[in-house]
C-alpha positions in Angstrom: 46.2 93.9 72.4 43.3 91.2 72.4 44.0 91.0 68.5 47.6 89.8 69.4 46.3 87.0 72.4 43.5 85.6 69.7 45.8 85.0 66.8 45.9 81.0 66.2 48.9 79.0 66.9 51.3 78.5 64.5 51.8 75.0 63.4 55.4 75.7 62.8 58.1 74.9 65.2 58.7 78.7 65.6 55.6 79.3 66.9 56.3 79.1 70.4 59.2 82.2 69.8 56.7 84.1 68.1 54.0 83.7 70.7 56.6 84.8 73.8 57.4 87.8 71.3 53.8 88.9 71.2 53.3 88.1 74.9 56.5 90.4 75.7 55.2 93.3 73.2 51.9 92.6 75.6 53.1 93.4 78.7 54.9 96.5 77.5 52.0 97.7 76.2 50.4 97.3 79.4 53.5 98.9 81.5 52.9 102.0 79.7 49.6 102.3 79.7 49.6 101.8 84.1 52.4 104.8 83.4 50.0 106.7 81.8 47.1 106.5 83.7 47.7 108.7 86.4 44.7 110.9 87.2 44.9 114.8 86.4 42.9 117.0 88.5 40.6 118.9 85.8 38.2 120.3 88.8 35.3 118.7 87.1 35.5 120.8 83.8 33.0 119.7 81.3 33.5 119.3 77.1 31.7 122.9 76.6 33.7 124.8 79.5 37.2 123.5 78.2 36.0 124.2 74.5 35.2 128.0 75.8 37.8 128.1 78.1 40.3 131.2 78.5 43.0 131.6 81.0 41.5 135.1 82.4 38.3 133.4 83.2 39.9 130.9 85.3 43.3 130.8 87.0 43.2 127.9 88.6 43.1 125.7 85.8 46.1 125.5 83.7 46.3 124.5 80.1 46.8 120.7 80.7 43.6 120.3 82.5 41.9 121.6 80.0 43.4 119.0 77.7 42.8 116.6 79.9 39.3 117.3 80.6 38.4 117.3 76.9 40.2 114.0 76.4 38.1 112.1 79.2 35.1 113.7 77.8 35.7 112.5 74.2 36.6 108.7 76.1 40.1 109.2 74.6 43.0 107.4 76.7 46.6 109.0 77.1 47.8 106.1 75.2 45.6 106.6 72.2 46.3 110.7 72.1 50.1 109.7 72.2 49.4 107.7 69.2 47.4 110.1 67.4 50.4 112.7 68.0 53.2 110.1 67.2 54.4 111.1 70.7 55.9 109.3 73.9 53.2 108.3 76.3 55.7 110.0 79.2 55.4 113.5 76.9 51.5 113.4 76.8 51.4 112.9 80.9 53.9 115.9 81.4 51.9 118.1 79.6 48.8 117.6 81.0 50.6 118.1 84.3 52.8 121.1 83.2 55.4 119.5 84.2 58.3 121.9 82.6 61.3 119.9 83.8 60.2 117.0 81.9 59.5 118.3 79.1 61.7 120.0 76.1 62.6 123.6 75.1 59.8 125.8 74.5 59.4 125.7 71.0 58.6 122.0 70.8 56.0 122.7 73.8 54.4 124.8 71.6 54.0 122.5 68.8 52.7 119.5 70.8 49.9 122.1 72.3 49.3 123.1 69.0 48.9 119.6 67.6 47.3 118.5 71.2 44.6 121.1 70.7 43.8 120.7 67.1 43.4 116.7 67.7 40.3 117.7 70.2 38.9 120.8 68.8 40.2 123.2 71.0 41.2 127.1 70.9 45.0 126.6 70.6 45.4 130.3 71.0 43.9 130.4 74.7 46.1 127.5 75.6 49.2 129.0 74.2 48.7 132.2 76.6 48.5 130.3 79.6 51.4 128.5 78.4 53.4 131.3 78.4 52.2 132.9 81.5 53.2 129.8 83.4 56.8 129.3 81.5 57.2 133.1 82.4 56.4 132.1 86.1 58.2 128.7 86.4 61.2 130.7 85.0 60.8 133.6 87.5 60.5 130.7 90.3 63.9 128.8 88.9 65.8 132.2 89.0 64.9 133.0 92.5 65.9 129.6 93.7 69.1 130.0 91.7 69.6 133.1 93.4 69.1 131.2 96.9 71.7 129.1 95.8 74.1 131.6 94.7 73.9 133.9 97.9 74.7 130.5 100.2 77.5 129.6 98.1 79.0 133.4 98.3 78.1 132.5 102.2 80.1 129.4 102.0 82.9 130.9 100.0 83.3 133.7 102.2 83.0 131.7 105.4 85.9 129.4 103.4 88.3 133.0 102.8 88.1 134.3 106.8 89.0 130.5 107.9 92.1 130.6 105.3 92.7 133.9 106.4 92.7 132.9 109.9 94.9 129.6 109.6 97.9 132.2 107.5 98.0 134.4 110.8 98.3 131.5 112.8 101.4 130.1 110.8 102.9 133.6 109.8 105.8 132.4 112.1 106.7 129.5 110.0 106.5 132.0 106.9 108.7 134.4 108.4 111.0 131.5 109.5 111.0 129.8 105.8 111.9 133.6 104.4 115.1 133.9 106.5 116.3 130.5 105.8 115.9 131.1 102.1 117.9 134.4 102.5 120.6 132.7 104.1 120.5 130.3 101.4 121.1 133.0 99.0 123.8 134.7 100.9 126.1 131.7 100.9 125.6 131.1 97.5 126.5 134.6 96.5 130.0 134.1 99.0 131.0 130.7 96.9 129.9 132.7 93.5 132.1 135.4 94.3 135.2 133.0 95.3 134.9 131.3 92.2 134.4 134.4 89.9 138.3 135.6 91.6 139.8 132.1 90.3 138.4 132.6 87.4 139.7 136.1 86.6 143.0 135.1 87.2 143.8 132.4 84.8 141.6 134.3 82.1 144.6 136.7 83.2 147.4 134.1 82.4 145.7 132.6 79.6 145.9 136.4 77.7 149.6 137.0 78.4 150.2 133.7 76.7 148.4 134.0 73.5 150.0 137.9 73.3 153.6 135.5 73.1 152.5 134.0 69.9 153.7 135.3 66.4 151.1 136.1 64.1 151.2 133.5 61.5 150.4 135.3 57.5 147.2 133.8 56.5 146.9 131.4 53.3 145.2 132.7 50.3 142.2 131.1 49.1 141.3 130.5 45.3 137.7 129.7 44.8 137.3 127.8 41.5 134.0 128.2 39.5 131.9 125.7 37.5 133.6 123.7 34.7 132.5 124.7 31.1 130.7 120.9 31.0 128.7 121.8 34.1 127.9 125.2 32.6 126.5 123.4 29.5 124.3 121.0 32.0 123.3 123.4 33.6 122.2 125.7 30.9 119.8 123.0 29.3 118.6 121.7 32.9 117.1 125.5 32.6 115.8 125.0 29.2 114.0 122.2 29.7 110.0 123.0 29.8 107.9 121.5 32.7 104.9 119.5 32.0 102.2 120.8 33.9 99.7 118.0 35.2 95.7 119.0 35.7 94.7 118.7 38.9 92.0 115.8 39.4 89.3 117.1 41.1 87.5 115.3 43.6 83.7 114.1 42.1 80.9 114.3 44.5 77.8 111.9 43.5 74.4 112.9 44.0 71.8 110.1 44.0 68.7 111.1 41.4 65.7 112.2 43.6 62.5 112.3 42.6 60.0 115.6 40.8 58.0 115.9 44.4 60.7 114.3 46.5 61.3 116.6 49.9 64.3 115.9 52.0 64.9 117.8 55.6 68.3 117.1 57.4 68.7 118.0 60.7 72.2 119.0 62.3 71.2 119.7 65.8 68.3 118.4 67.7 65.0 119.9 66.5 61.1 119.5 66.0 59.2 119.2 62.7 55.9 118.8 60.9 54.9 117.6 57.5 51.7 117.4 56.2 50.7 116.2 52.6 48.4 117.8 50.4 45.7 115.1 51.2 45.8 116.9 55.1 47.5 113.5 56.5 50.2 114.2 58.8 53.4 112.5 57.7 55.8 113.6 60.4 55.8 115.3 63.9 58.1 114.3 66.6 61.2 115.7 67.7 64.4 115.1 65.3 67.7 114.0 66.8 70.9 116.0 65.2 72.3 114.0 61.9 69.3 112.6 61.2 67.4 112.9 57.9 63.7 112.5 56.5 62.5 112.4 53.1 59.2 112.4 51.6 57.5 111.6 48.0 54.1 111.8 48.6 51.8 114.0 47.2 52.2 117.8 47.3 51.8 120.6 48.5 53.2 120.0 51.6 52.6 122.0 55.0 56.0 122.2 56.8 56.4 123.6 60.1 59.9 123.5 61.7 61.2 123.9 64.9 64.8 125.6 65.4 64.8 126.3 61.8 68.4 127.4 61.7 69.6 124.1 62.1 67.6 122.0 59.4 68.4 121.8 55.8 65.2 121.6 53.4 65.6 120.5 50.0 62.3 120.3 47.5 62.5 118.6 44.3 66.0 118.6 44.4 67.3 122.3 45.4 67.5 123.6 48.7 64.9 125.9 50.0 66.0 129.1 52.1 64.1 129.3 55.5 65.2 132.8 56.3 62.0 134.6 54.8 59.9 132.0 56.5 61.1 132.0 60.1 59.9 133.9 62.8 61.9 135.5 65.9 61.3 132.2 67.9 63.5 130.4 65.0 60.4 128.4 64.0 60.0 128.2 60.0 56.4 127.9 58.2 56.0 127.3 54.7 54.3 125.8 51.9 56.0 123.7 49.2 53.9 123.2 45.7 
């Protein structure tokens, strides 16, 4: 931030506009940093205690407080950690506070926690165990809350049904009167229909008598002529013509050339992925939105970790990679491409 403020002014006319943009970026960074400075209760946990912390030894502290204590002992801010992990500051704050409603699905939380622990040099397995216990506790509490809401809804529905039944019983006299009125209407319609039927029957008898008095005329003979000789020859010539078969033109799909070490990831649904090159540098570690794709042409081998692997397509050196042999029961794939 200080480097942005200390840059010398340009002599061209656009210097004022560039300075305004830099000041706007500086204000945005300071705003995000102020949001991430919310204190985390770490119970005076030292750096050594955080490194050797186990969930069964201290059930009061959770994994987020251990991460915060270790980070503070290393003199790192939440903004710096977010930059290293390539996460949003709010996700780092939610992770340290164990705020599950503000975090994505469990597979993504596990990836965040594992990368955070590796960055600080902590035991990721102990932190993952504490995460699973607290997720289960949070799920049970959420289910109990939903059960209370369901019982309240059922009670309200039952009271509403009783109210409707009472109202129906009160208005039964109106219903009886309505039914009697409908029956009366049907009776009147039936009487009118019977009278019209008698009149139609009389007219039908008169028409029948008149028809019997009419003499039957002899039928006319109809001779059907067949096709002429000229038409027969024309049809024969048309039937003998050969039909020219035109081959169907199939669509051709052009595939862009790919390099010998090209890695491409295509995401059909929202997922999380982490990709590390052969030199150990992490080139991707974030949540990817559906319909996106990422391509890398760095130094192999690639170490790839993918959440929700069934919704991701991987192409290595121009060929599709089957992720099923590398996917565990949590739908997380881990593989190395050389």
